[in-house]
C-alpha positions as a Markdown table, in Angstrom:
| # | Residue | x | y | z |
|---|---|---|---|---|
| 1 | Met | -89.8 | -57.8 | 3.8 |
| 2 | Lys | -88.1 | -60.6 | 1.9 |
| 3 | Ile | -87.0 | -60.0 | -1.7 |
| 4 | Pro | -87.1 | -63.2 | -3.7 |
| 5 | Asp | -84.2 | -64.3 | -5.9 |
| 6 | Arg | -86.6 | -64.4 | -8.9 |
| 7 | Tyr | -89.3 | -61.9 | -9.7 |
| 8 | Glu | -92.1 | -62.7 | -12.2 |
| 9 | Ile | -92.9 | -59.8 | -14.6 |
| 10 | Gly | -96.6 | -59.5 | -15.5 |
| 11 | Gly | -97.2 | -63.3 | -15.3 |
| 12 | Ile | -95.2 | -64.0 | -18.4 |
| 13 | Gly | -93.3 | -66.7 | -16.7 |
| 14 | Ala | -89.8 | -65.5 | -17.6 |
| 15 | Gly | -88.0 | -64.2 | -14.5 |
| 16 | Ile | -85.2 | -61.8 | -13.9 |
| 17 | Asn | -82.4 | -63.2 | -11.8 |
| 18 | Leu | -81.7 | -60.8 | -8.9 |
| 19 | Gln | -78.8 | -62.7 | -7.4 |
| 20 | Arg | -76.0 | -60.4 | -6.2 |
| 21 | Ser | -72.4 | -61.1 | -7.1 |
| 22 | Asp | -69.9 | -60.1 | -4.5 |
| 23 | Lys | -67.0 | -60.3 | -7.0 |
| 24 | Pro | -65.5 | -57.0 | -8.0 |
| 25 | Lys | -65.8 | -56.1 | -11.7 |
| 26 | Glu | -62.7 | -56.6 | -13.8 |
| 27 | Arg | -61.3 | -53.7 | -15.7 |
| 28 | Asp | -60.4 | -53.9 | -19.4 |
| 29 | Ser | -57.0 | -52.5 | -18.8 |
| 30 | Val | -54.8 | -52.0 | -15.7 |
| 31 | Glu | -52.5 | -49.0 | -15.4 |
| 32 | Ser | -49.2 | -49.3 | -13.7 |
| 33 | Ile | -48.5 | -46.9 | -10.9 |
| 34 | Asp | -44.8 | -47.1 | -11.6 |
| 35 | Gly | -45.1 | -46.6 | -15.3 |
| 36 | Pro | -44.4 | -43.4 | -17.2 |
| 37 | Pro | -47.4 | -41.0 | -17.2 |
| 38 | Lys | -49.2 | -40.7 | -20.5 |
| 39 | Gly | -49.6 | -37.2 | -21.8 |
| 40 | Asp | -52.8 | -35.7 | -23.1 |
| 41 | Gln | -53.2 | -35.5 | -26.8 |
| 42 | Ile | -55.3 | -33.1 | -29.0 |
| 43 | Thr | -56.3 | -33.5 | -32.6 |
| 44 | Val | -57.3 | -30.5 | -34.7 |
| 45 | Ser | -59.5 | -31.1 | -37.7 |
| 46 | Ser | -58.6 | -29.7 | -41.1 |
| 47 | Gly | -61.6 | -27.4 | -40.9 |
| 48 | Ala | -60.3 | -25.9 | -37.6 |
| 49 | Lys | -56.9 | -25.4 | -39.2 |
| 50 | Glu | -58.5 | -23.6 | -42.2 |
| 51 | Ile | -60.5 | -21.4 | -39.8 |
| 52 | Ala | -57.3 | -20.5 | -37.9 |
| 53 | Arg | -55.5 | -19.7 | -41.2 |
| 54 | Leu | -58.4 | -17.5 | -42.3 |
| 55 | Gln | -58.4 | -15.7 | -39.0 |
| 56 | Val | -54.7 | -14.8 | -39.5 |
| 57 | Asp | -55.4 | -13.6 | -43.1 |
| 58 | Val | -58.4 | -11.4 | -41.9 |
| 59 | Ser | -56.3 | -9.9 | -39.1 |
| 60 | Lys | -53.8 | -8.7 | -41.7 |
| 61 | Ile | -56.5 | -6.7 | -43.6 |
| 62 | Pro | -56.5 | -3.1 | -42.4 |
| 63 | Glu | -59.6 | -1.9 | -40.7 |
| 64 | Ile | -59.6 | 1.3 | -42.6 |
| 65 | Arg | -59.1 | 1.0 | -46.3 |
| 66 | Thr | -57.2 | 4.2 | -47.0 |
| 67 | Asp | -57.3 | 3.7 | -50.8 |
| 68 | Val | -61.1 | 3.7 | -50.8 |
| 69 | Val | -61.3 | 6.6 | -48.3 |
| 70 | Asn | -58.9 | 8.7 | -50.4 |
| 71 | Arg | -60.9 | 8.0 | -53.6 |
| 72 | Leu | -64.2 | 8.9 | -51.9 |
| 73 | Gln | -62.7 | 12.0 | -50.3 |
| 74 | His | -61.3 | 13.2 | -53.6 |
| 75 | Ser | -64.8 | 12.6 | -55.3 |
| 76 | Ile | -66.6 | 14.6 | -52.6 |
| 77 | Asn | -64.1 | 17.4 | -52.6 |
| 78 | Ser | -64.3 | 17.7 | -56.4 |
| 79 | Asn | -68.1 | 17.5 | -56.4 |
| 80 | Thr | -68.1 | 14.4 | -58.6 |
| 81 | Tyr | -69.5 | 12.1 | -55.9 |
| 82 | Asn | -73.1 | 11.3 | -56.9 |
| 83 | Val | -75.3 | 8.7 | -55.3 |
| 84 | Lys | -78.6 | 7.5 | -56.8 |
| 85 | Gly | -81.6 | 8.0 | -54.6 |
| 86 | Glu | -82.9 | 4.6 | -55.5 |
| 87 | Ala | -79.7 | 3.0 | -54.2 |
| 88 | Val | -79.9 | 4.8 | -50.9 |
| 89 | Ala | -83.6 | 3.9 | -50.5 |
| 90 | Gly | -82.9 | 0.3 | -51.3 |
| 91 | Lys | -80.1 | 0.0 | -48.8 |
| 92 | Leu | -82.3 | 1.7 | -46.1 |
| 93 | Leu | -85.2 | -0.7 | -46.8 |
| 94 | Lys | -82.9 | -3.7 | -46.8 |
| 95 | Glu | -81.5 | -2.7 | -43.4 |
| 96 | Val | -85.0 | -2.1 | -41.9 |
| 97 | Leu | -86.2 | -5.5 | -43.2 |
| 98 | Ile | -83.1 | -7.3 | -41.8 |
| 99 | Asp | -83.5 | -5.6 | -38.5 |
| 100 | Ser | -87.2 | -6.5 | -38.2 |
| 101 | Phe | -86.4 | -10.2 | -38.7 |
| 102 | Ile | -83.6 | -10.2 | -36.2 |
């Protein structure tokens, strides 16, 4: 089978040149083998820097807030800790709704 140098597409009359070039493609830049190696570079966005800073700040917050625990423990021990039933029911319903969507 012989492949012609020009191929007509759909009888339009304009052809596509299929001639092969044996010349190697030129590169935009040539690197020297003897030159100093270029190091990799990394750029961190300001948003990423802010996230890193916030992570450090959050890591400094204690996992157990002893001041809140001590206050609640004192309220429970002195029988002054009162919770409204509506507040408990509301929190339970909220959790159920959130869990049902997830």
